[in-house]
C-alpha beads as a LAMMPS data file, in Angstrom:
LAMMPS data file: protein, C-alpha beads

73 atoms
72 bonds

1 atom types
1 bond types

-500.0 500.0 xlo xhi
-500.0 500.0 ylo yhi
-500.0 500.0 zlo zhi

Masses

1 110.0

Atoms # bond

1 1 1 310.389 -220.199 62.337
2 1 1 307.444 -221.763 60.335
3 1 1 303.578 -220.792 60.829
4 1 1 301.386 -223.878 61.294
5 1 1 303.327 -226.891 62.475
6 1 1 304.244 -225.603 65.958
7 1 1 300.843 -227.169 68.593
8 1 1 298.190 -225.612 69.971
9 1 1 299.146 -225.239 74.792
10 1 1 296.239 -224.214 76.252
11 1 1 295.272 -225.028 80.291
12 1 1 293.987 -228.239 81.555
13 1 1 292.983 -229.318 85.227
14 1 1 295.030 -232.646 86.306
15 1 1 293.630 -234.380 89.279
16 1 1 295.824 -236.763 90.932
17 1 1 294.896 -239.658 92.521
18 1 1 294.883 -238.343 96.065
19 1 1 291.974 -235.430 94.742
20 1 1 294.810 -232.943 94.688
21 1 1 294.126 -230.617 91.705
22 1 1 296.224 -228.771 89.169
23 1 1 296.450 -226.148 86.235
24 1 1 299.336 -226.683 84.128
25 1 1 300.150 -226.516 80.203
26 1 1 298.874 -228.745 77.443
27 1 1 298.556 -230.462 73.937
28 1 1 295.704 -233.216 75.632
29 1 1 292.184 -232.367 75.237
30 1 1 290.676 -228.632 74.734
31 1 1 291.173 -225.542 77.037
32 1 1 289.782 -225.876 80.729
33 1 1 289.096 -230.031 80.461
34 1 1 289.929 -232.445 83.366
35 1 1 292.579 -234.897 83.243
36 1 1 292.108 -238.031 85.613
37 1 1 295.306 -239.296 86.473
38 1 1 294.842 -243.523 87.461
39 1 1 299.024 -243.396 88.178
40 1 1 300.776 -240.205 89.405
41 1 1 303.992 -239.821 91.159
42 1 1 302.286 -240.012 94.500
43 1 1 300.756 -243.388 94.471
44 1 1 303.199 -245.379 92.055
45 1 1 306.061 -247.863 93.099
46 1 1 308.636 -246.158 90.965
47 1 1 309.228 -242.484 92.863
48 1 1 307.516 -244.551 96.048
49 1 1 309.486 -246.911 97.097
50 1 1 307.293 -249.796 97.127
51 1 1 308.340 -253.485 97.148
52 1 1 307.603 -255.148 93.753
53 1 1 307.994 -259.508 93.148
54 1 1 309.087 -260.782 89.889
55 1 1 306.777 -264.018 89.048
56 1 1 308.491 -264.846 86.417
57 1 1 308.246 -269.459 86.645
58 1 1 311.236 -270.520 84.900
59 1 1 311.546 -267.865 82.128
60 1 1 313.641 -265.013 81.108
61 1 1 314.689 -263.872 84.036
62 1 1 315.019 -267.158 86.198
63 1 1 317.756 -267.877 83.372
64 1 1 319.982 -264.091 83.702
65 1 1 320.114 -264.644 86.995
66 1 1 321.498 -268.297 86.523
67 1 1 323.642 -266.891 83.891
68 1 1 325.064 -264.153 85.650
69 1 1 324.696 -265.771 89.913
70 1 1 328.445 -265.523 89.439
71 1 1 329.032 -261.757 90.066
72 1 1 326.983 -261.659 93.810
73 1 1 329.927 -263.336 95.377

Bonds

1 1 1 2
2 1 2 3
3 1 3 4
4 1 4 5
5 1 5 6
6 1 6 7
7 1 7 8
8 1 8 9
9 1 9 10
10 1 10 11
11 1 11 12
12 1 12 13
13 1 13 14
14 1 14 15
15 1 15 16
16 1 16 17
17 1 17 18
18 1 18 19
19 1 19 20
20 1 20 21
21 1 21 22
22 1 22 23
23 1 23 24
24 1 24 25
25 1 25 26
26 1 26 27
27 1 27 28
28 1 28 29
29 1 29 30
30 1 30 31
31 1 31 32
32 1 32 33
33 1 33 34
34 1 34 35
35 1 35 36
36 1 36 37
37 1 37 38
38 1 38 39
39 1 39 40
40 1 40 41
41 1 41 42
42 1 42 43
43 1 43 44
44 1 44 45
45 1 45 46
46 1 46 47
47 1 47 48
48 1 48 49
49 1 49 50
50 1 50 51
51 1 51 52
52 1 52 53
53 1 53 54
54 1 54 55
55 1 55 56
56 1 56 57
57 1 57 58
58 1 58 59
59 1 59 60
60 1 60 61
61 1 61 62
62 1 62 63
63 1 63 64
64 1 64 65
65 1 65 66
66 1 66 67
67 1 67 68
68 1 68 69
69 1 69 70
70 1 70 71
71 1 71 72
72 1 72 73
């Protein structure tokens, strides 16, 4: 292996949105730094199944829905 091309991995603390913490290896920051998450799997709708609404007002989504409406029958 080539020397000096790999990033320096070290332990950091990660604080989730609900306040829970864990340690992980990362190249972010310095050893012992704390990363505070704004979005995590406990709060993001992609993982929690939350409802997301699309506001389009006649743009791309509406054009797509009109073009392929026959598939939804």
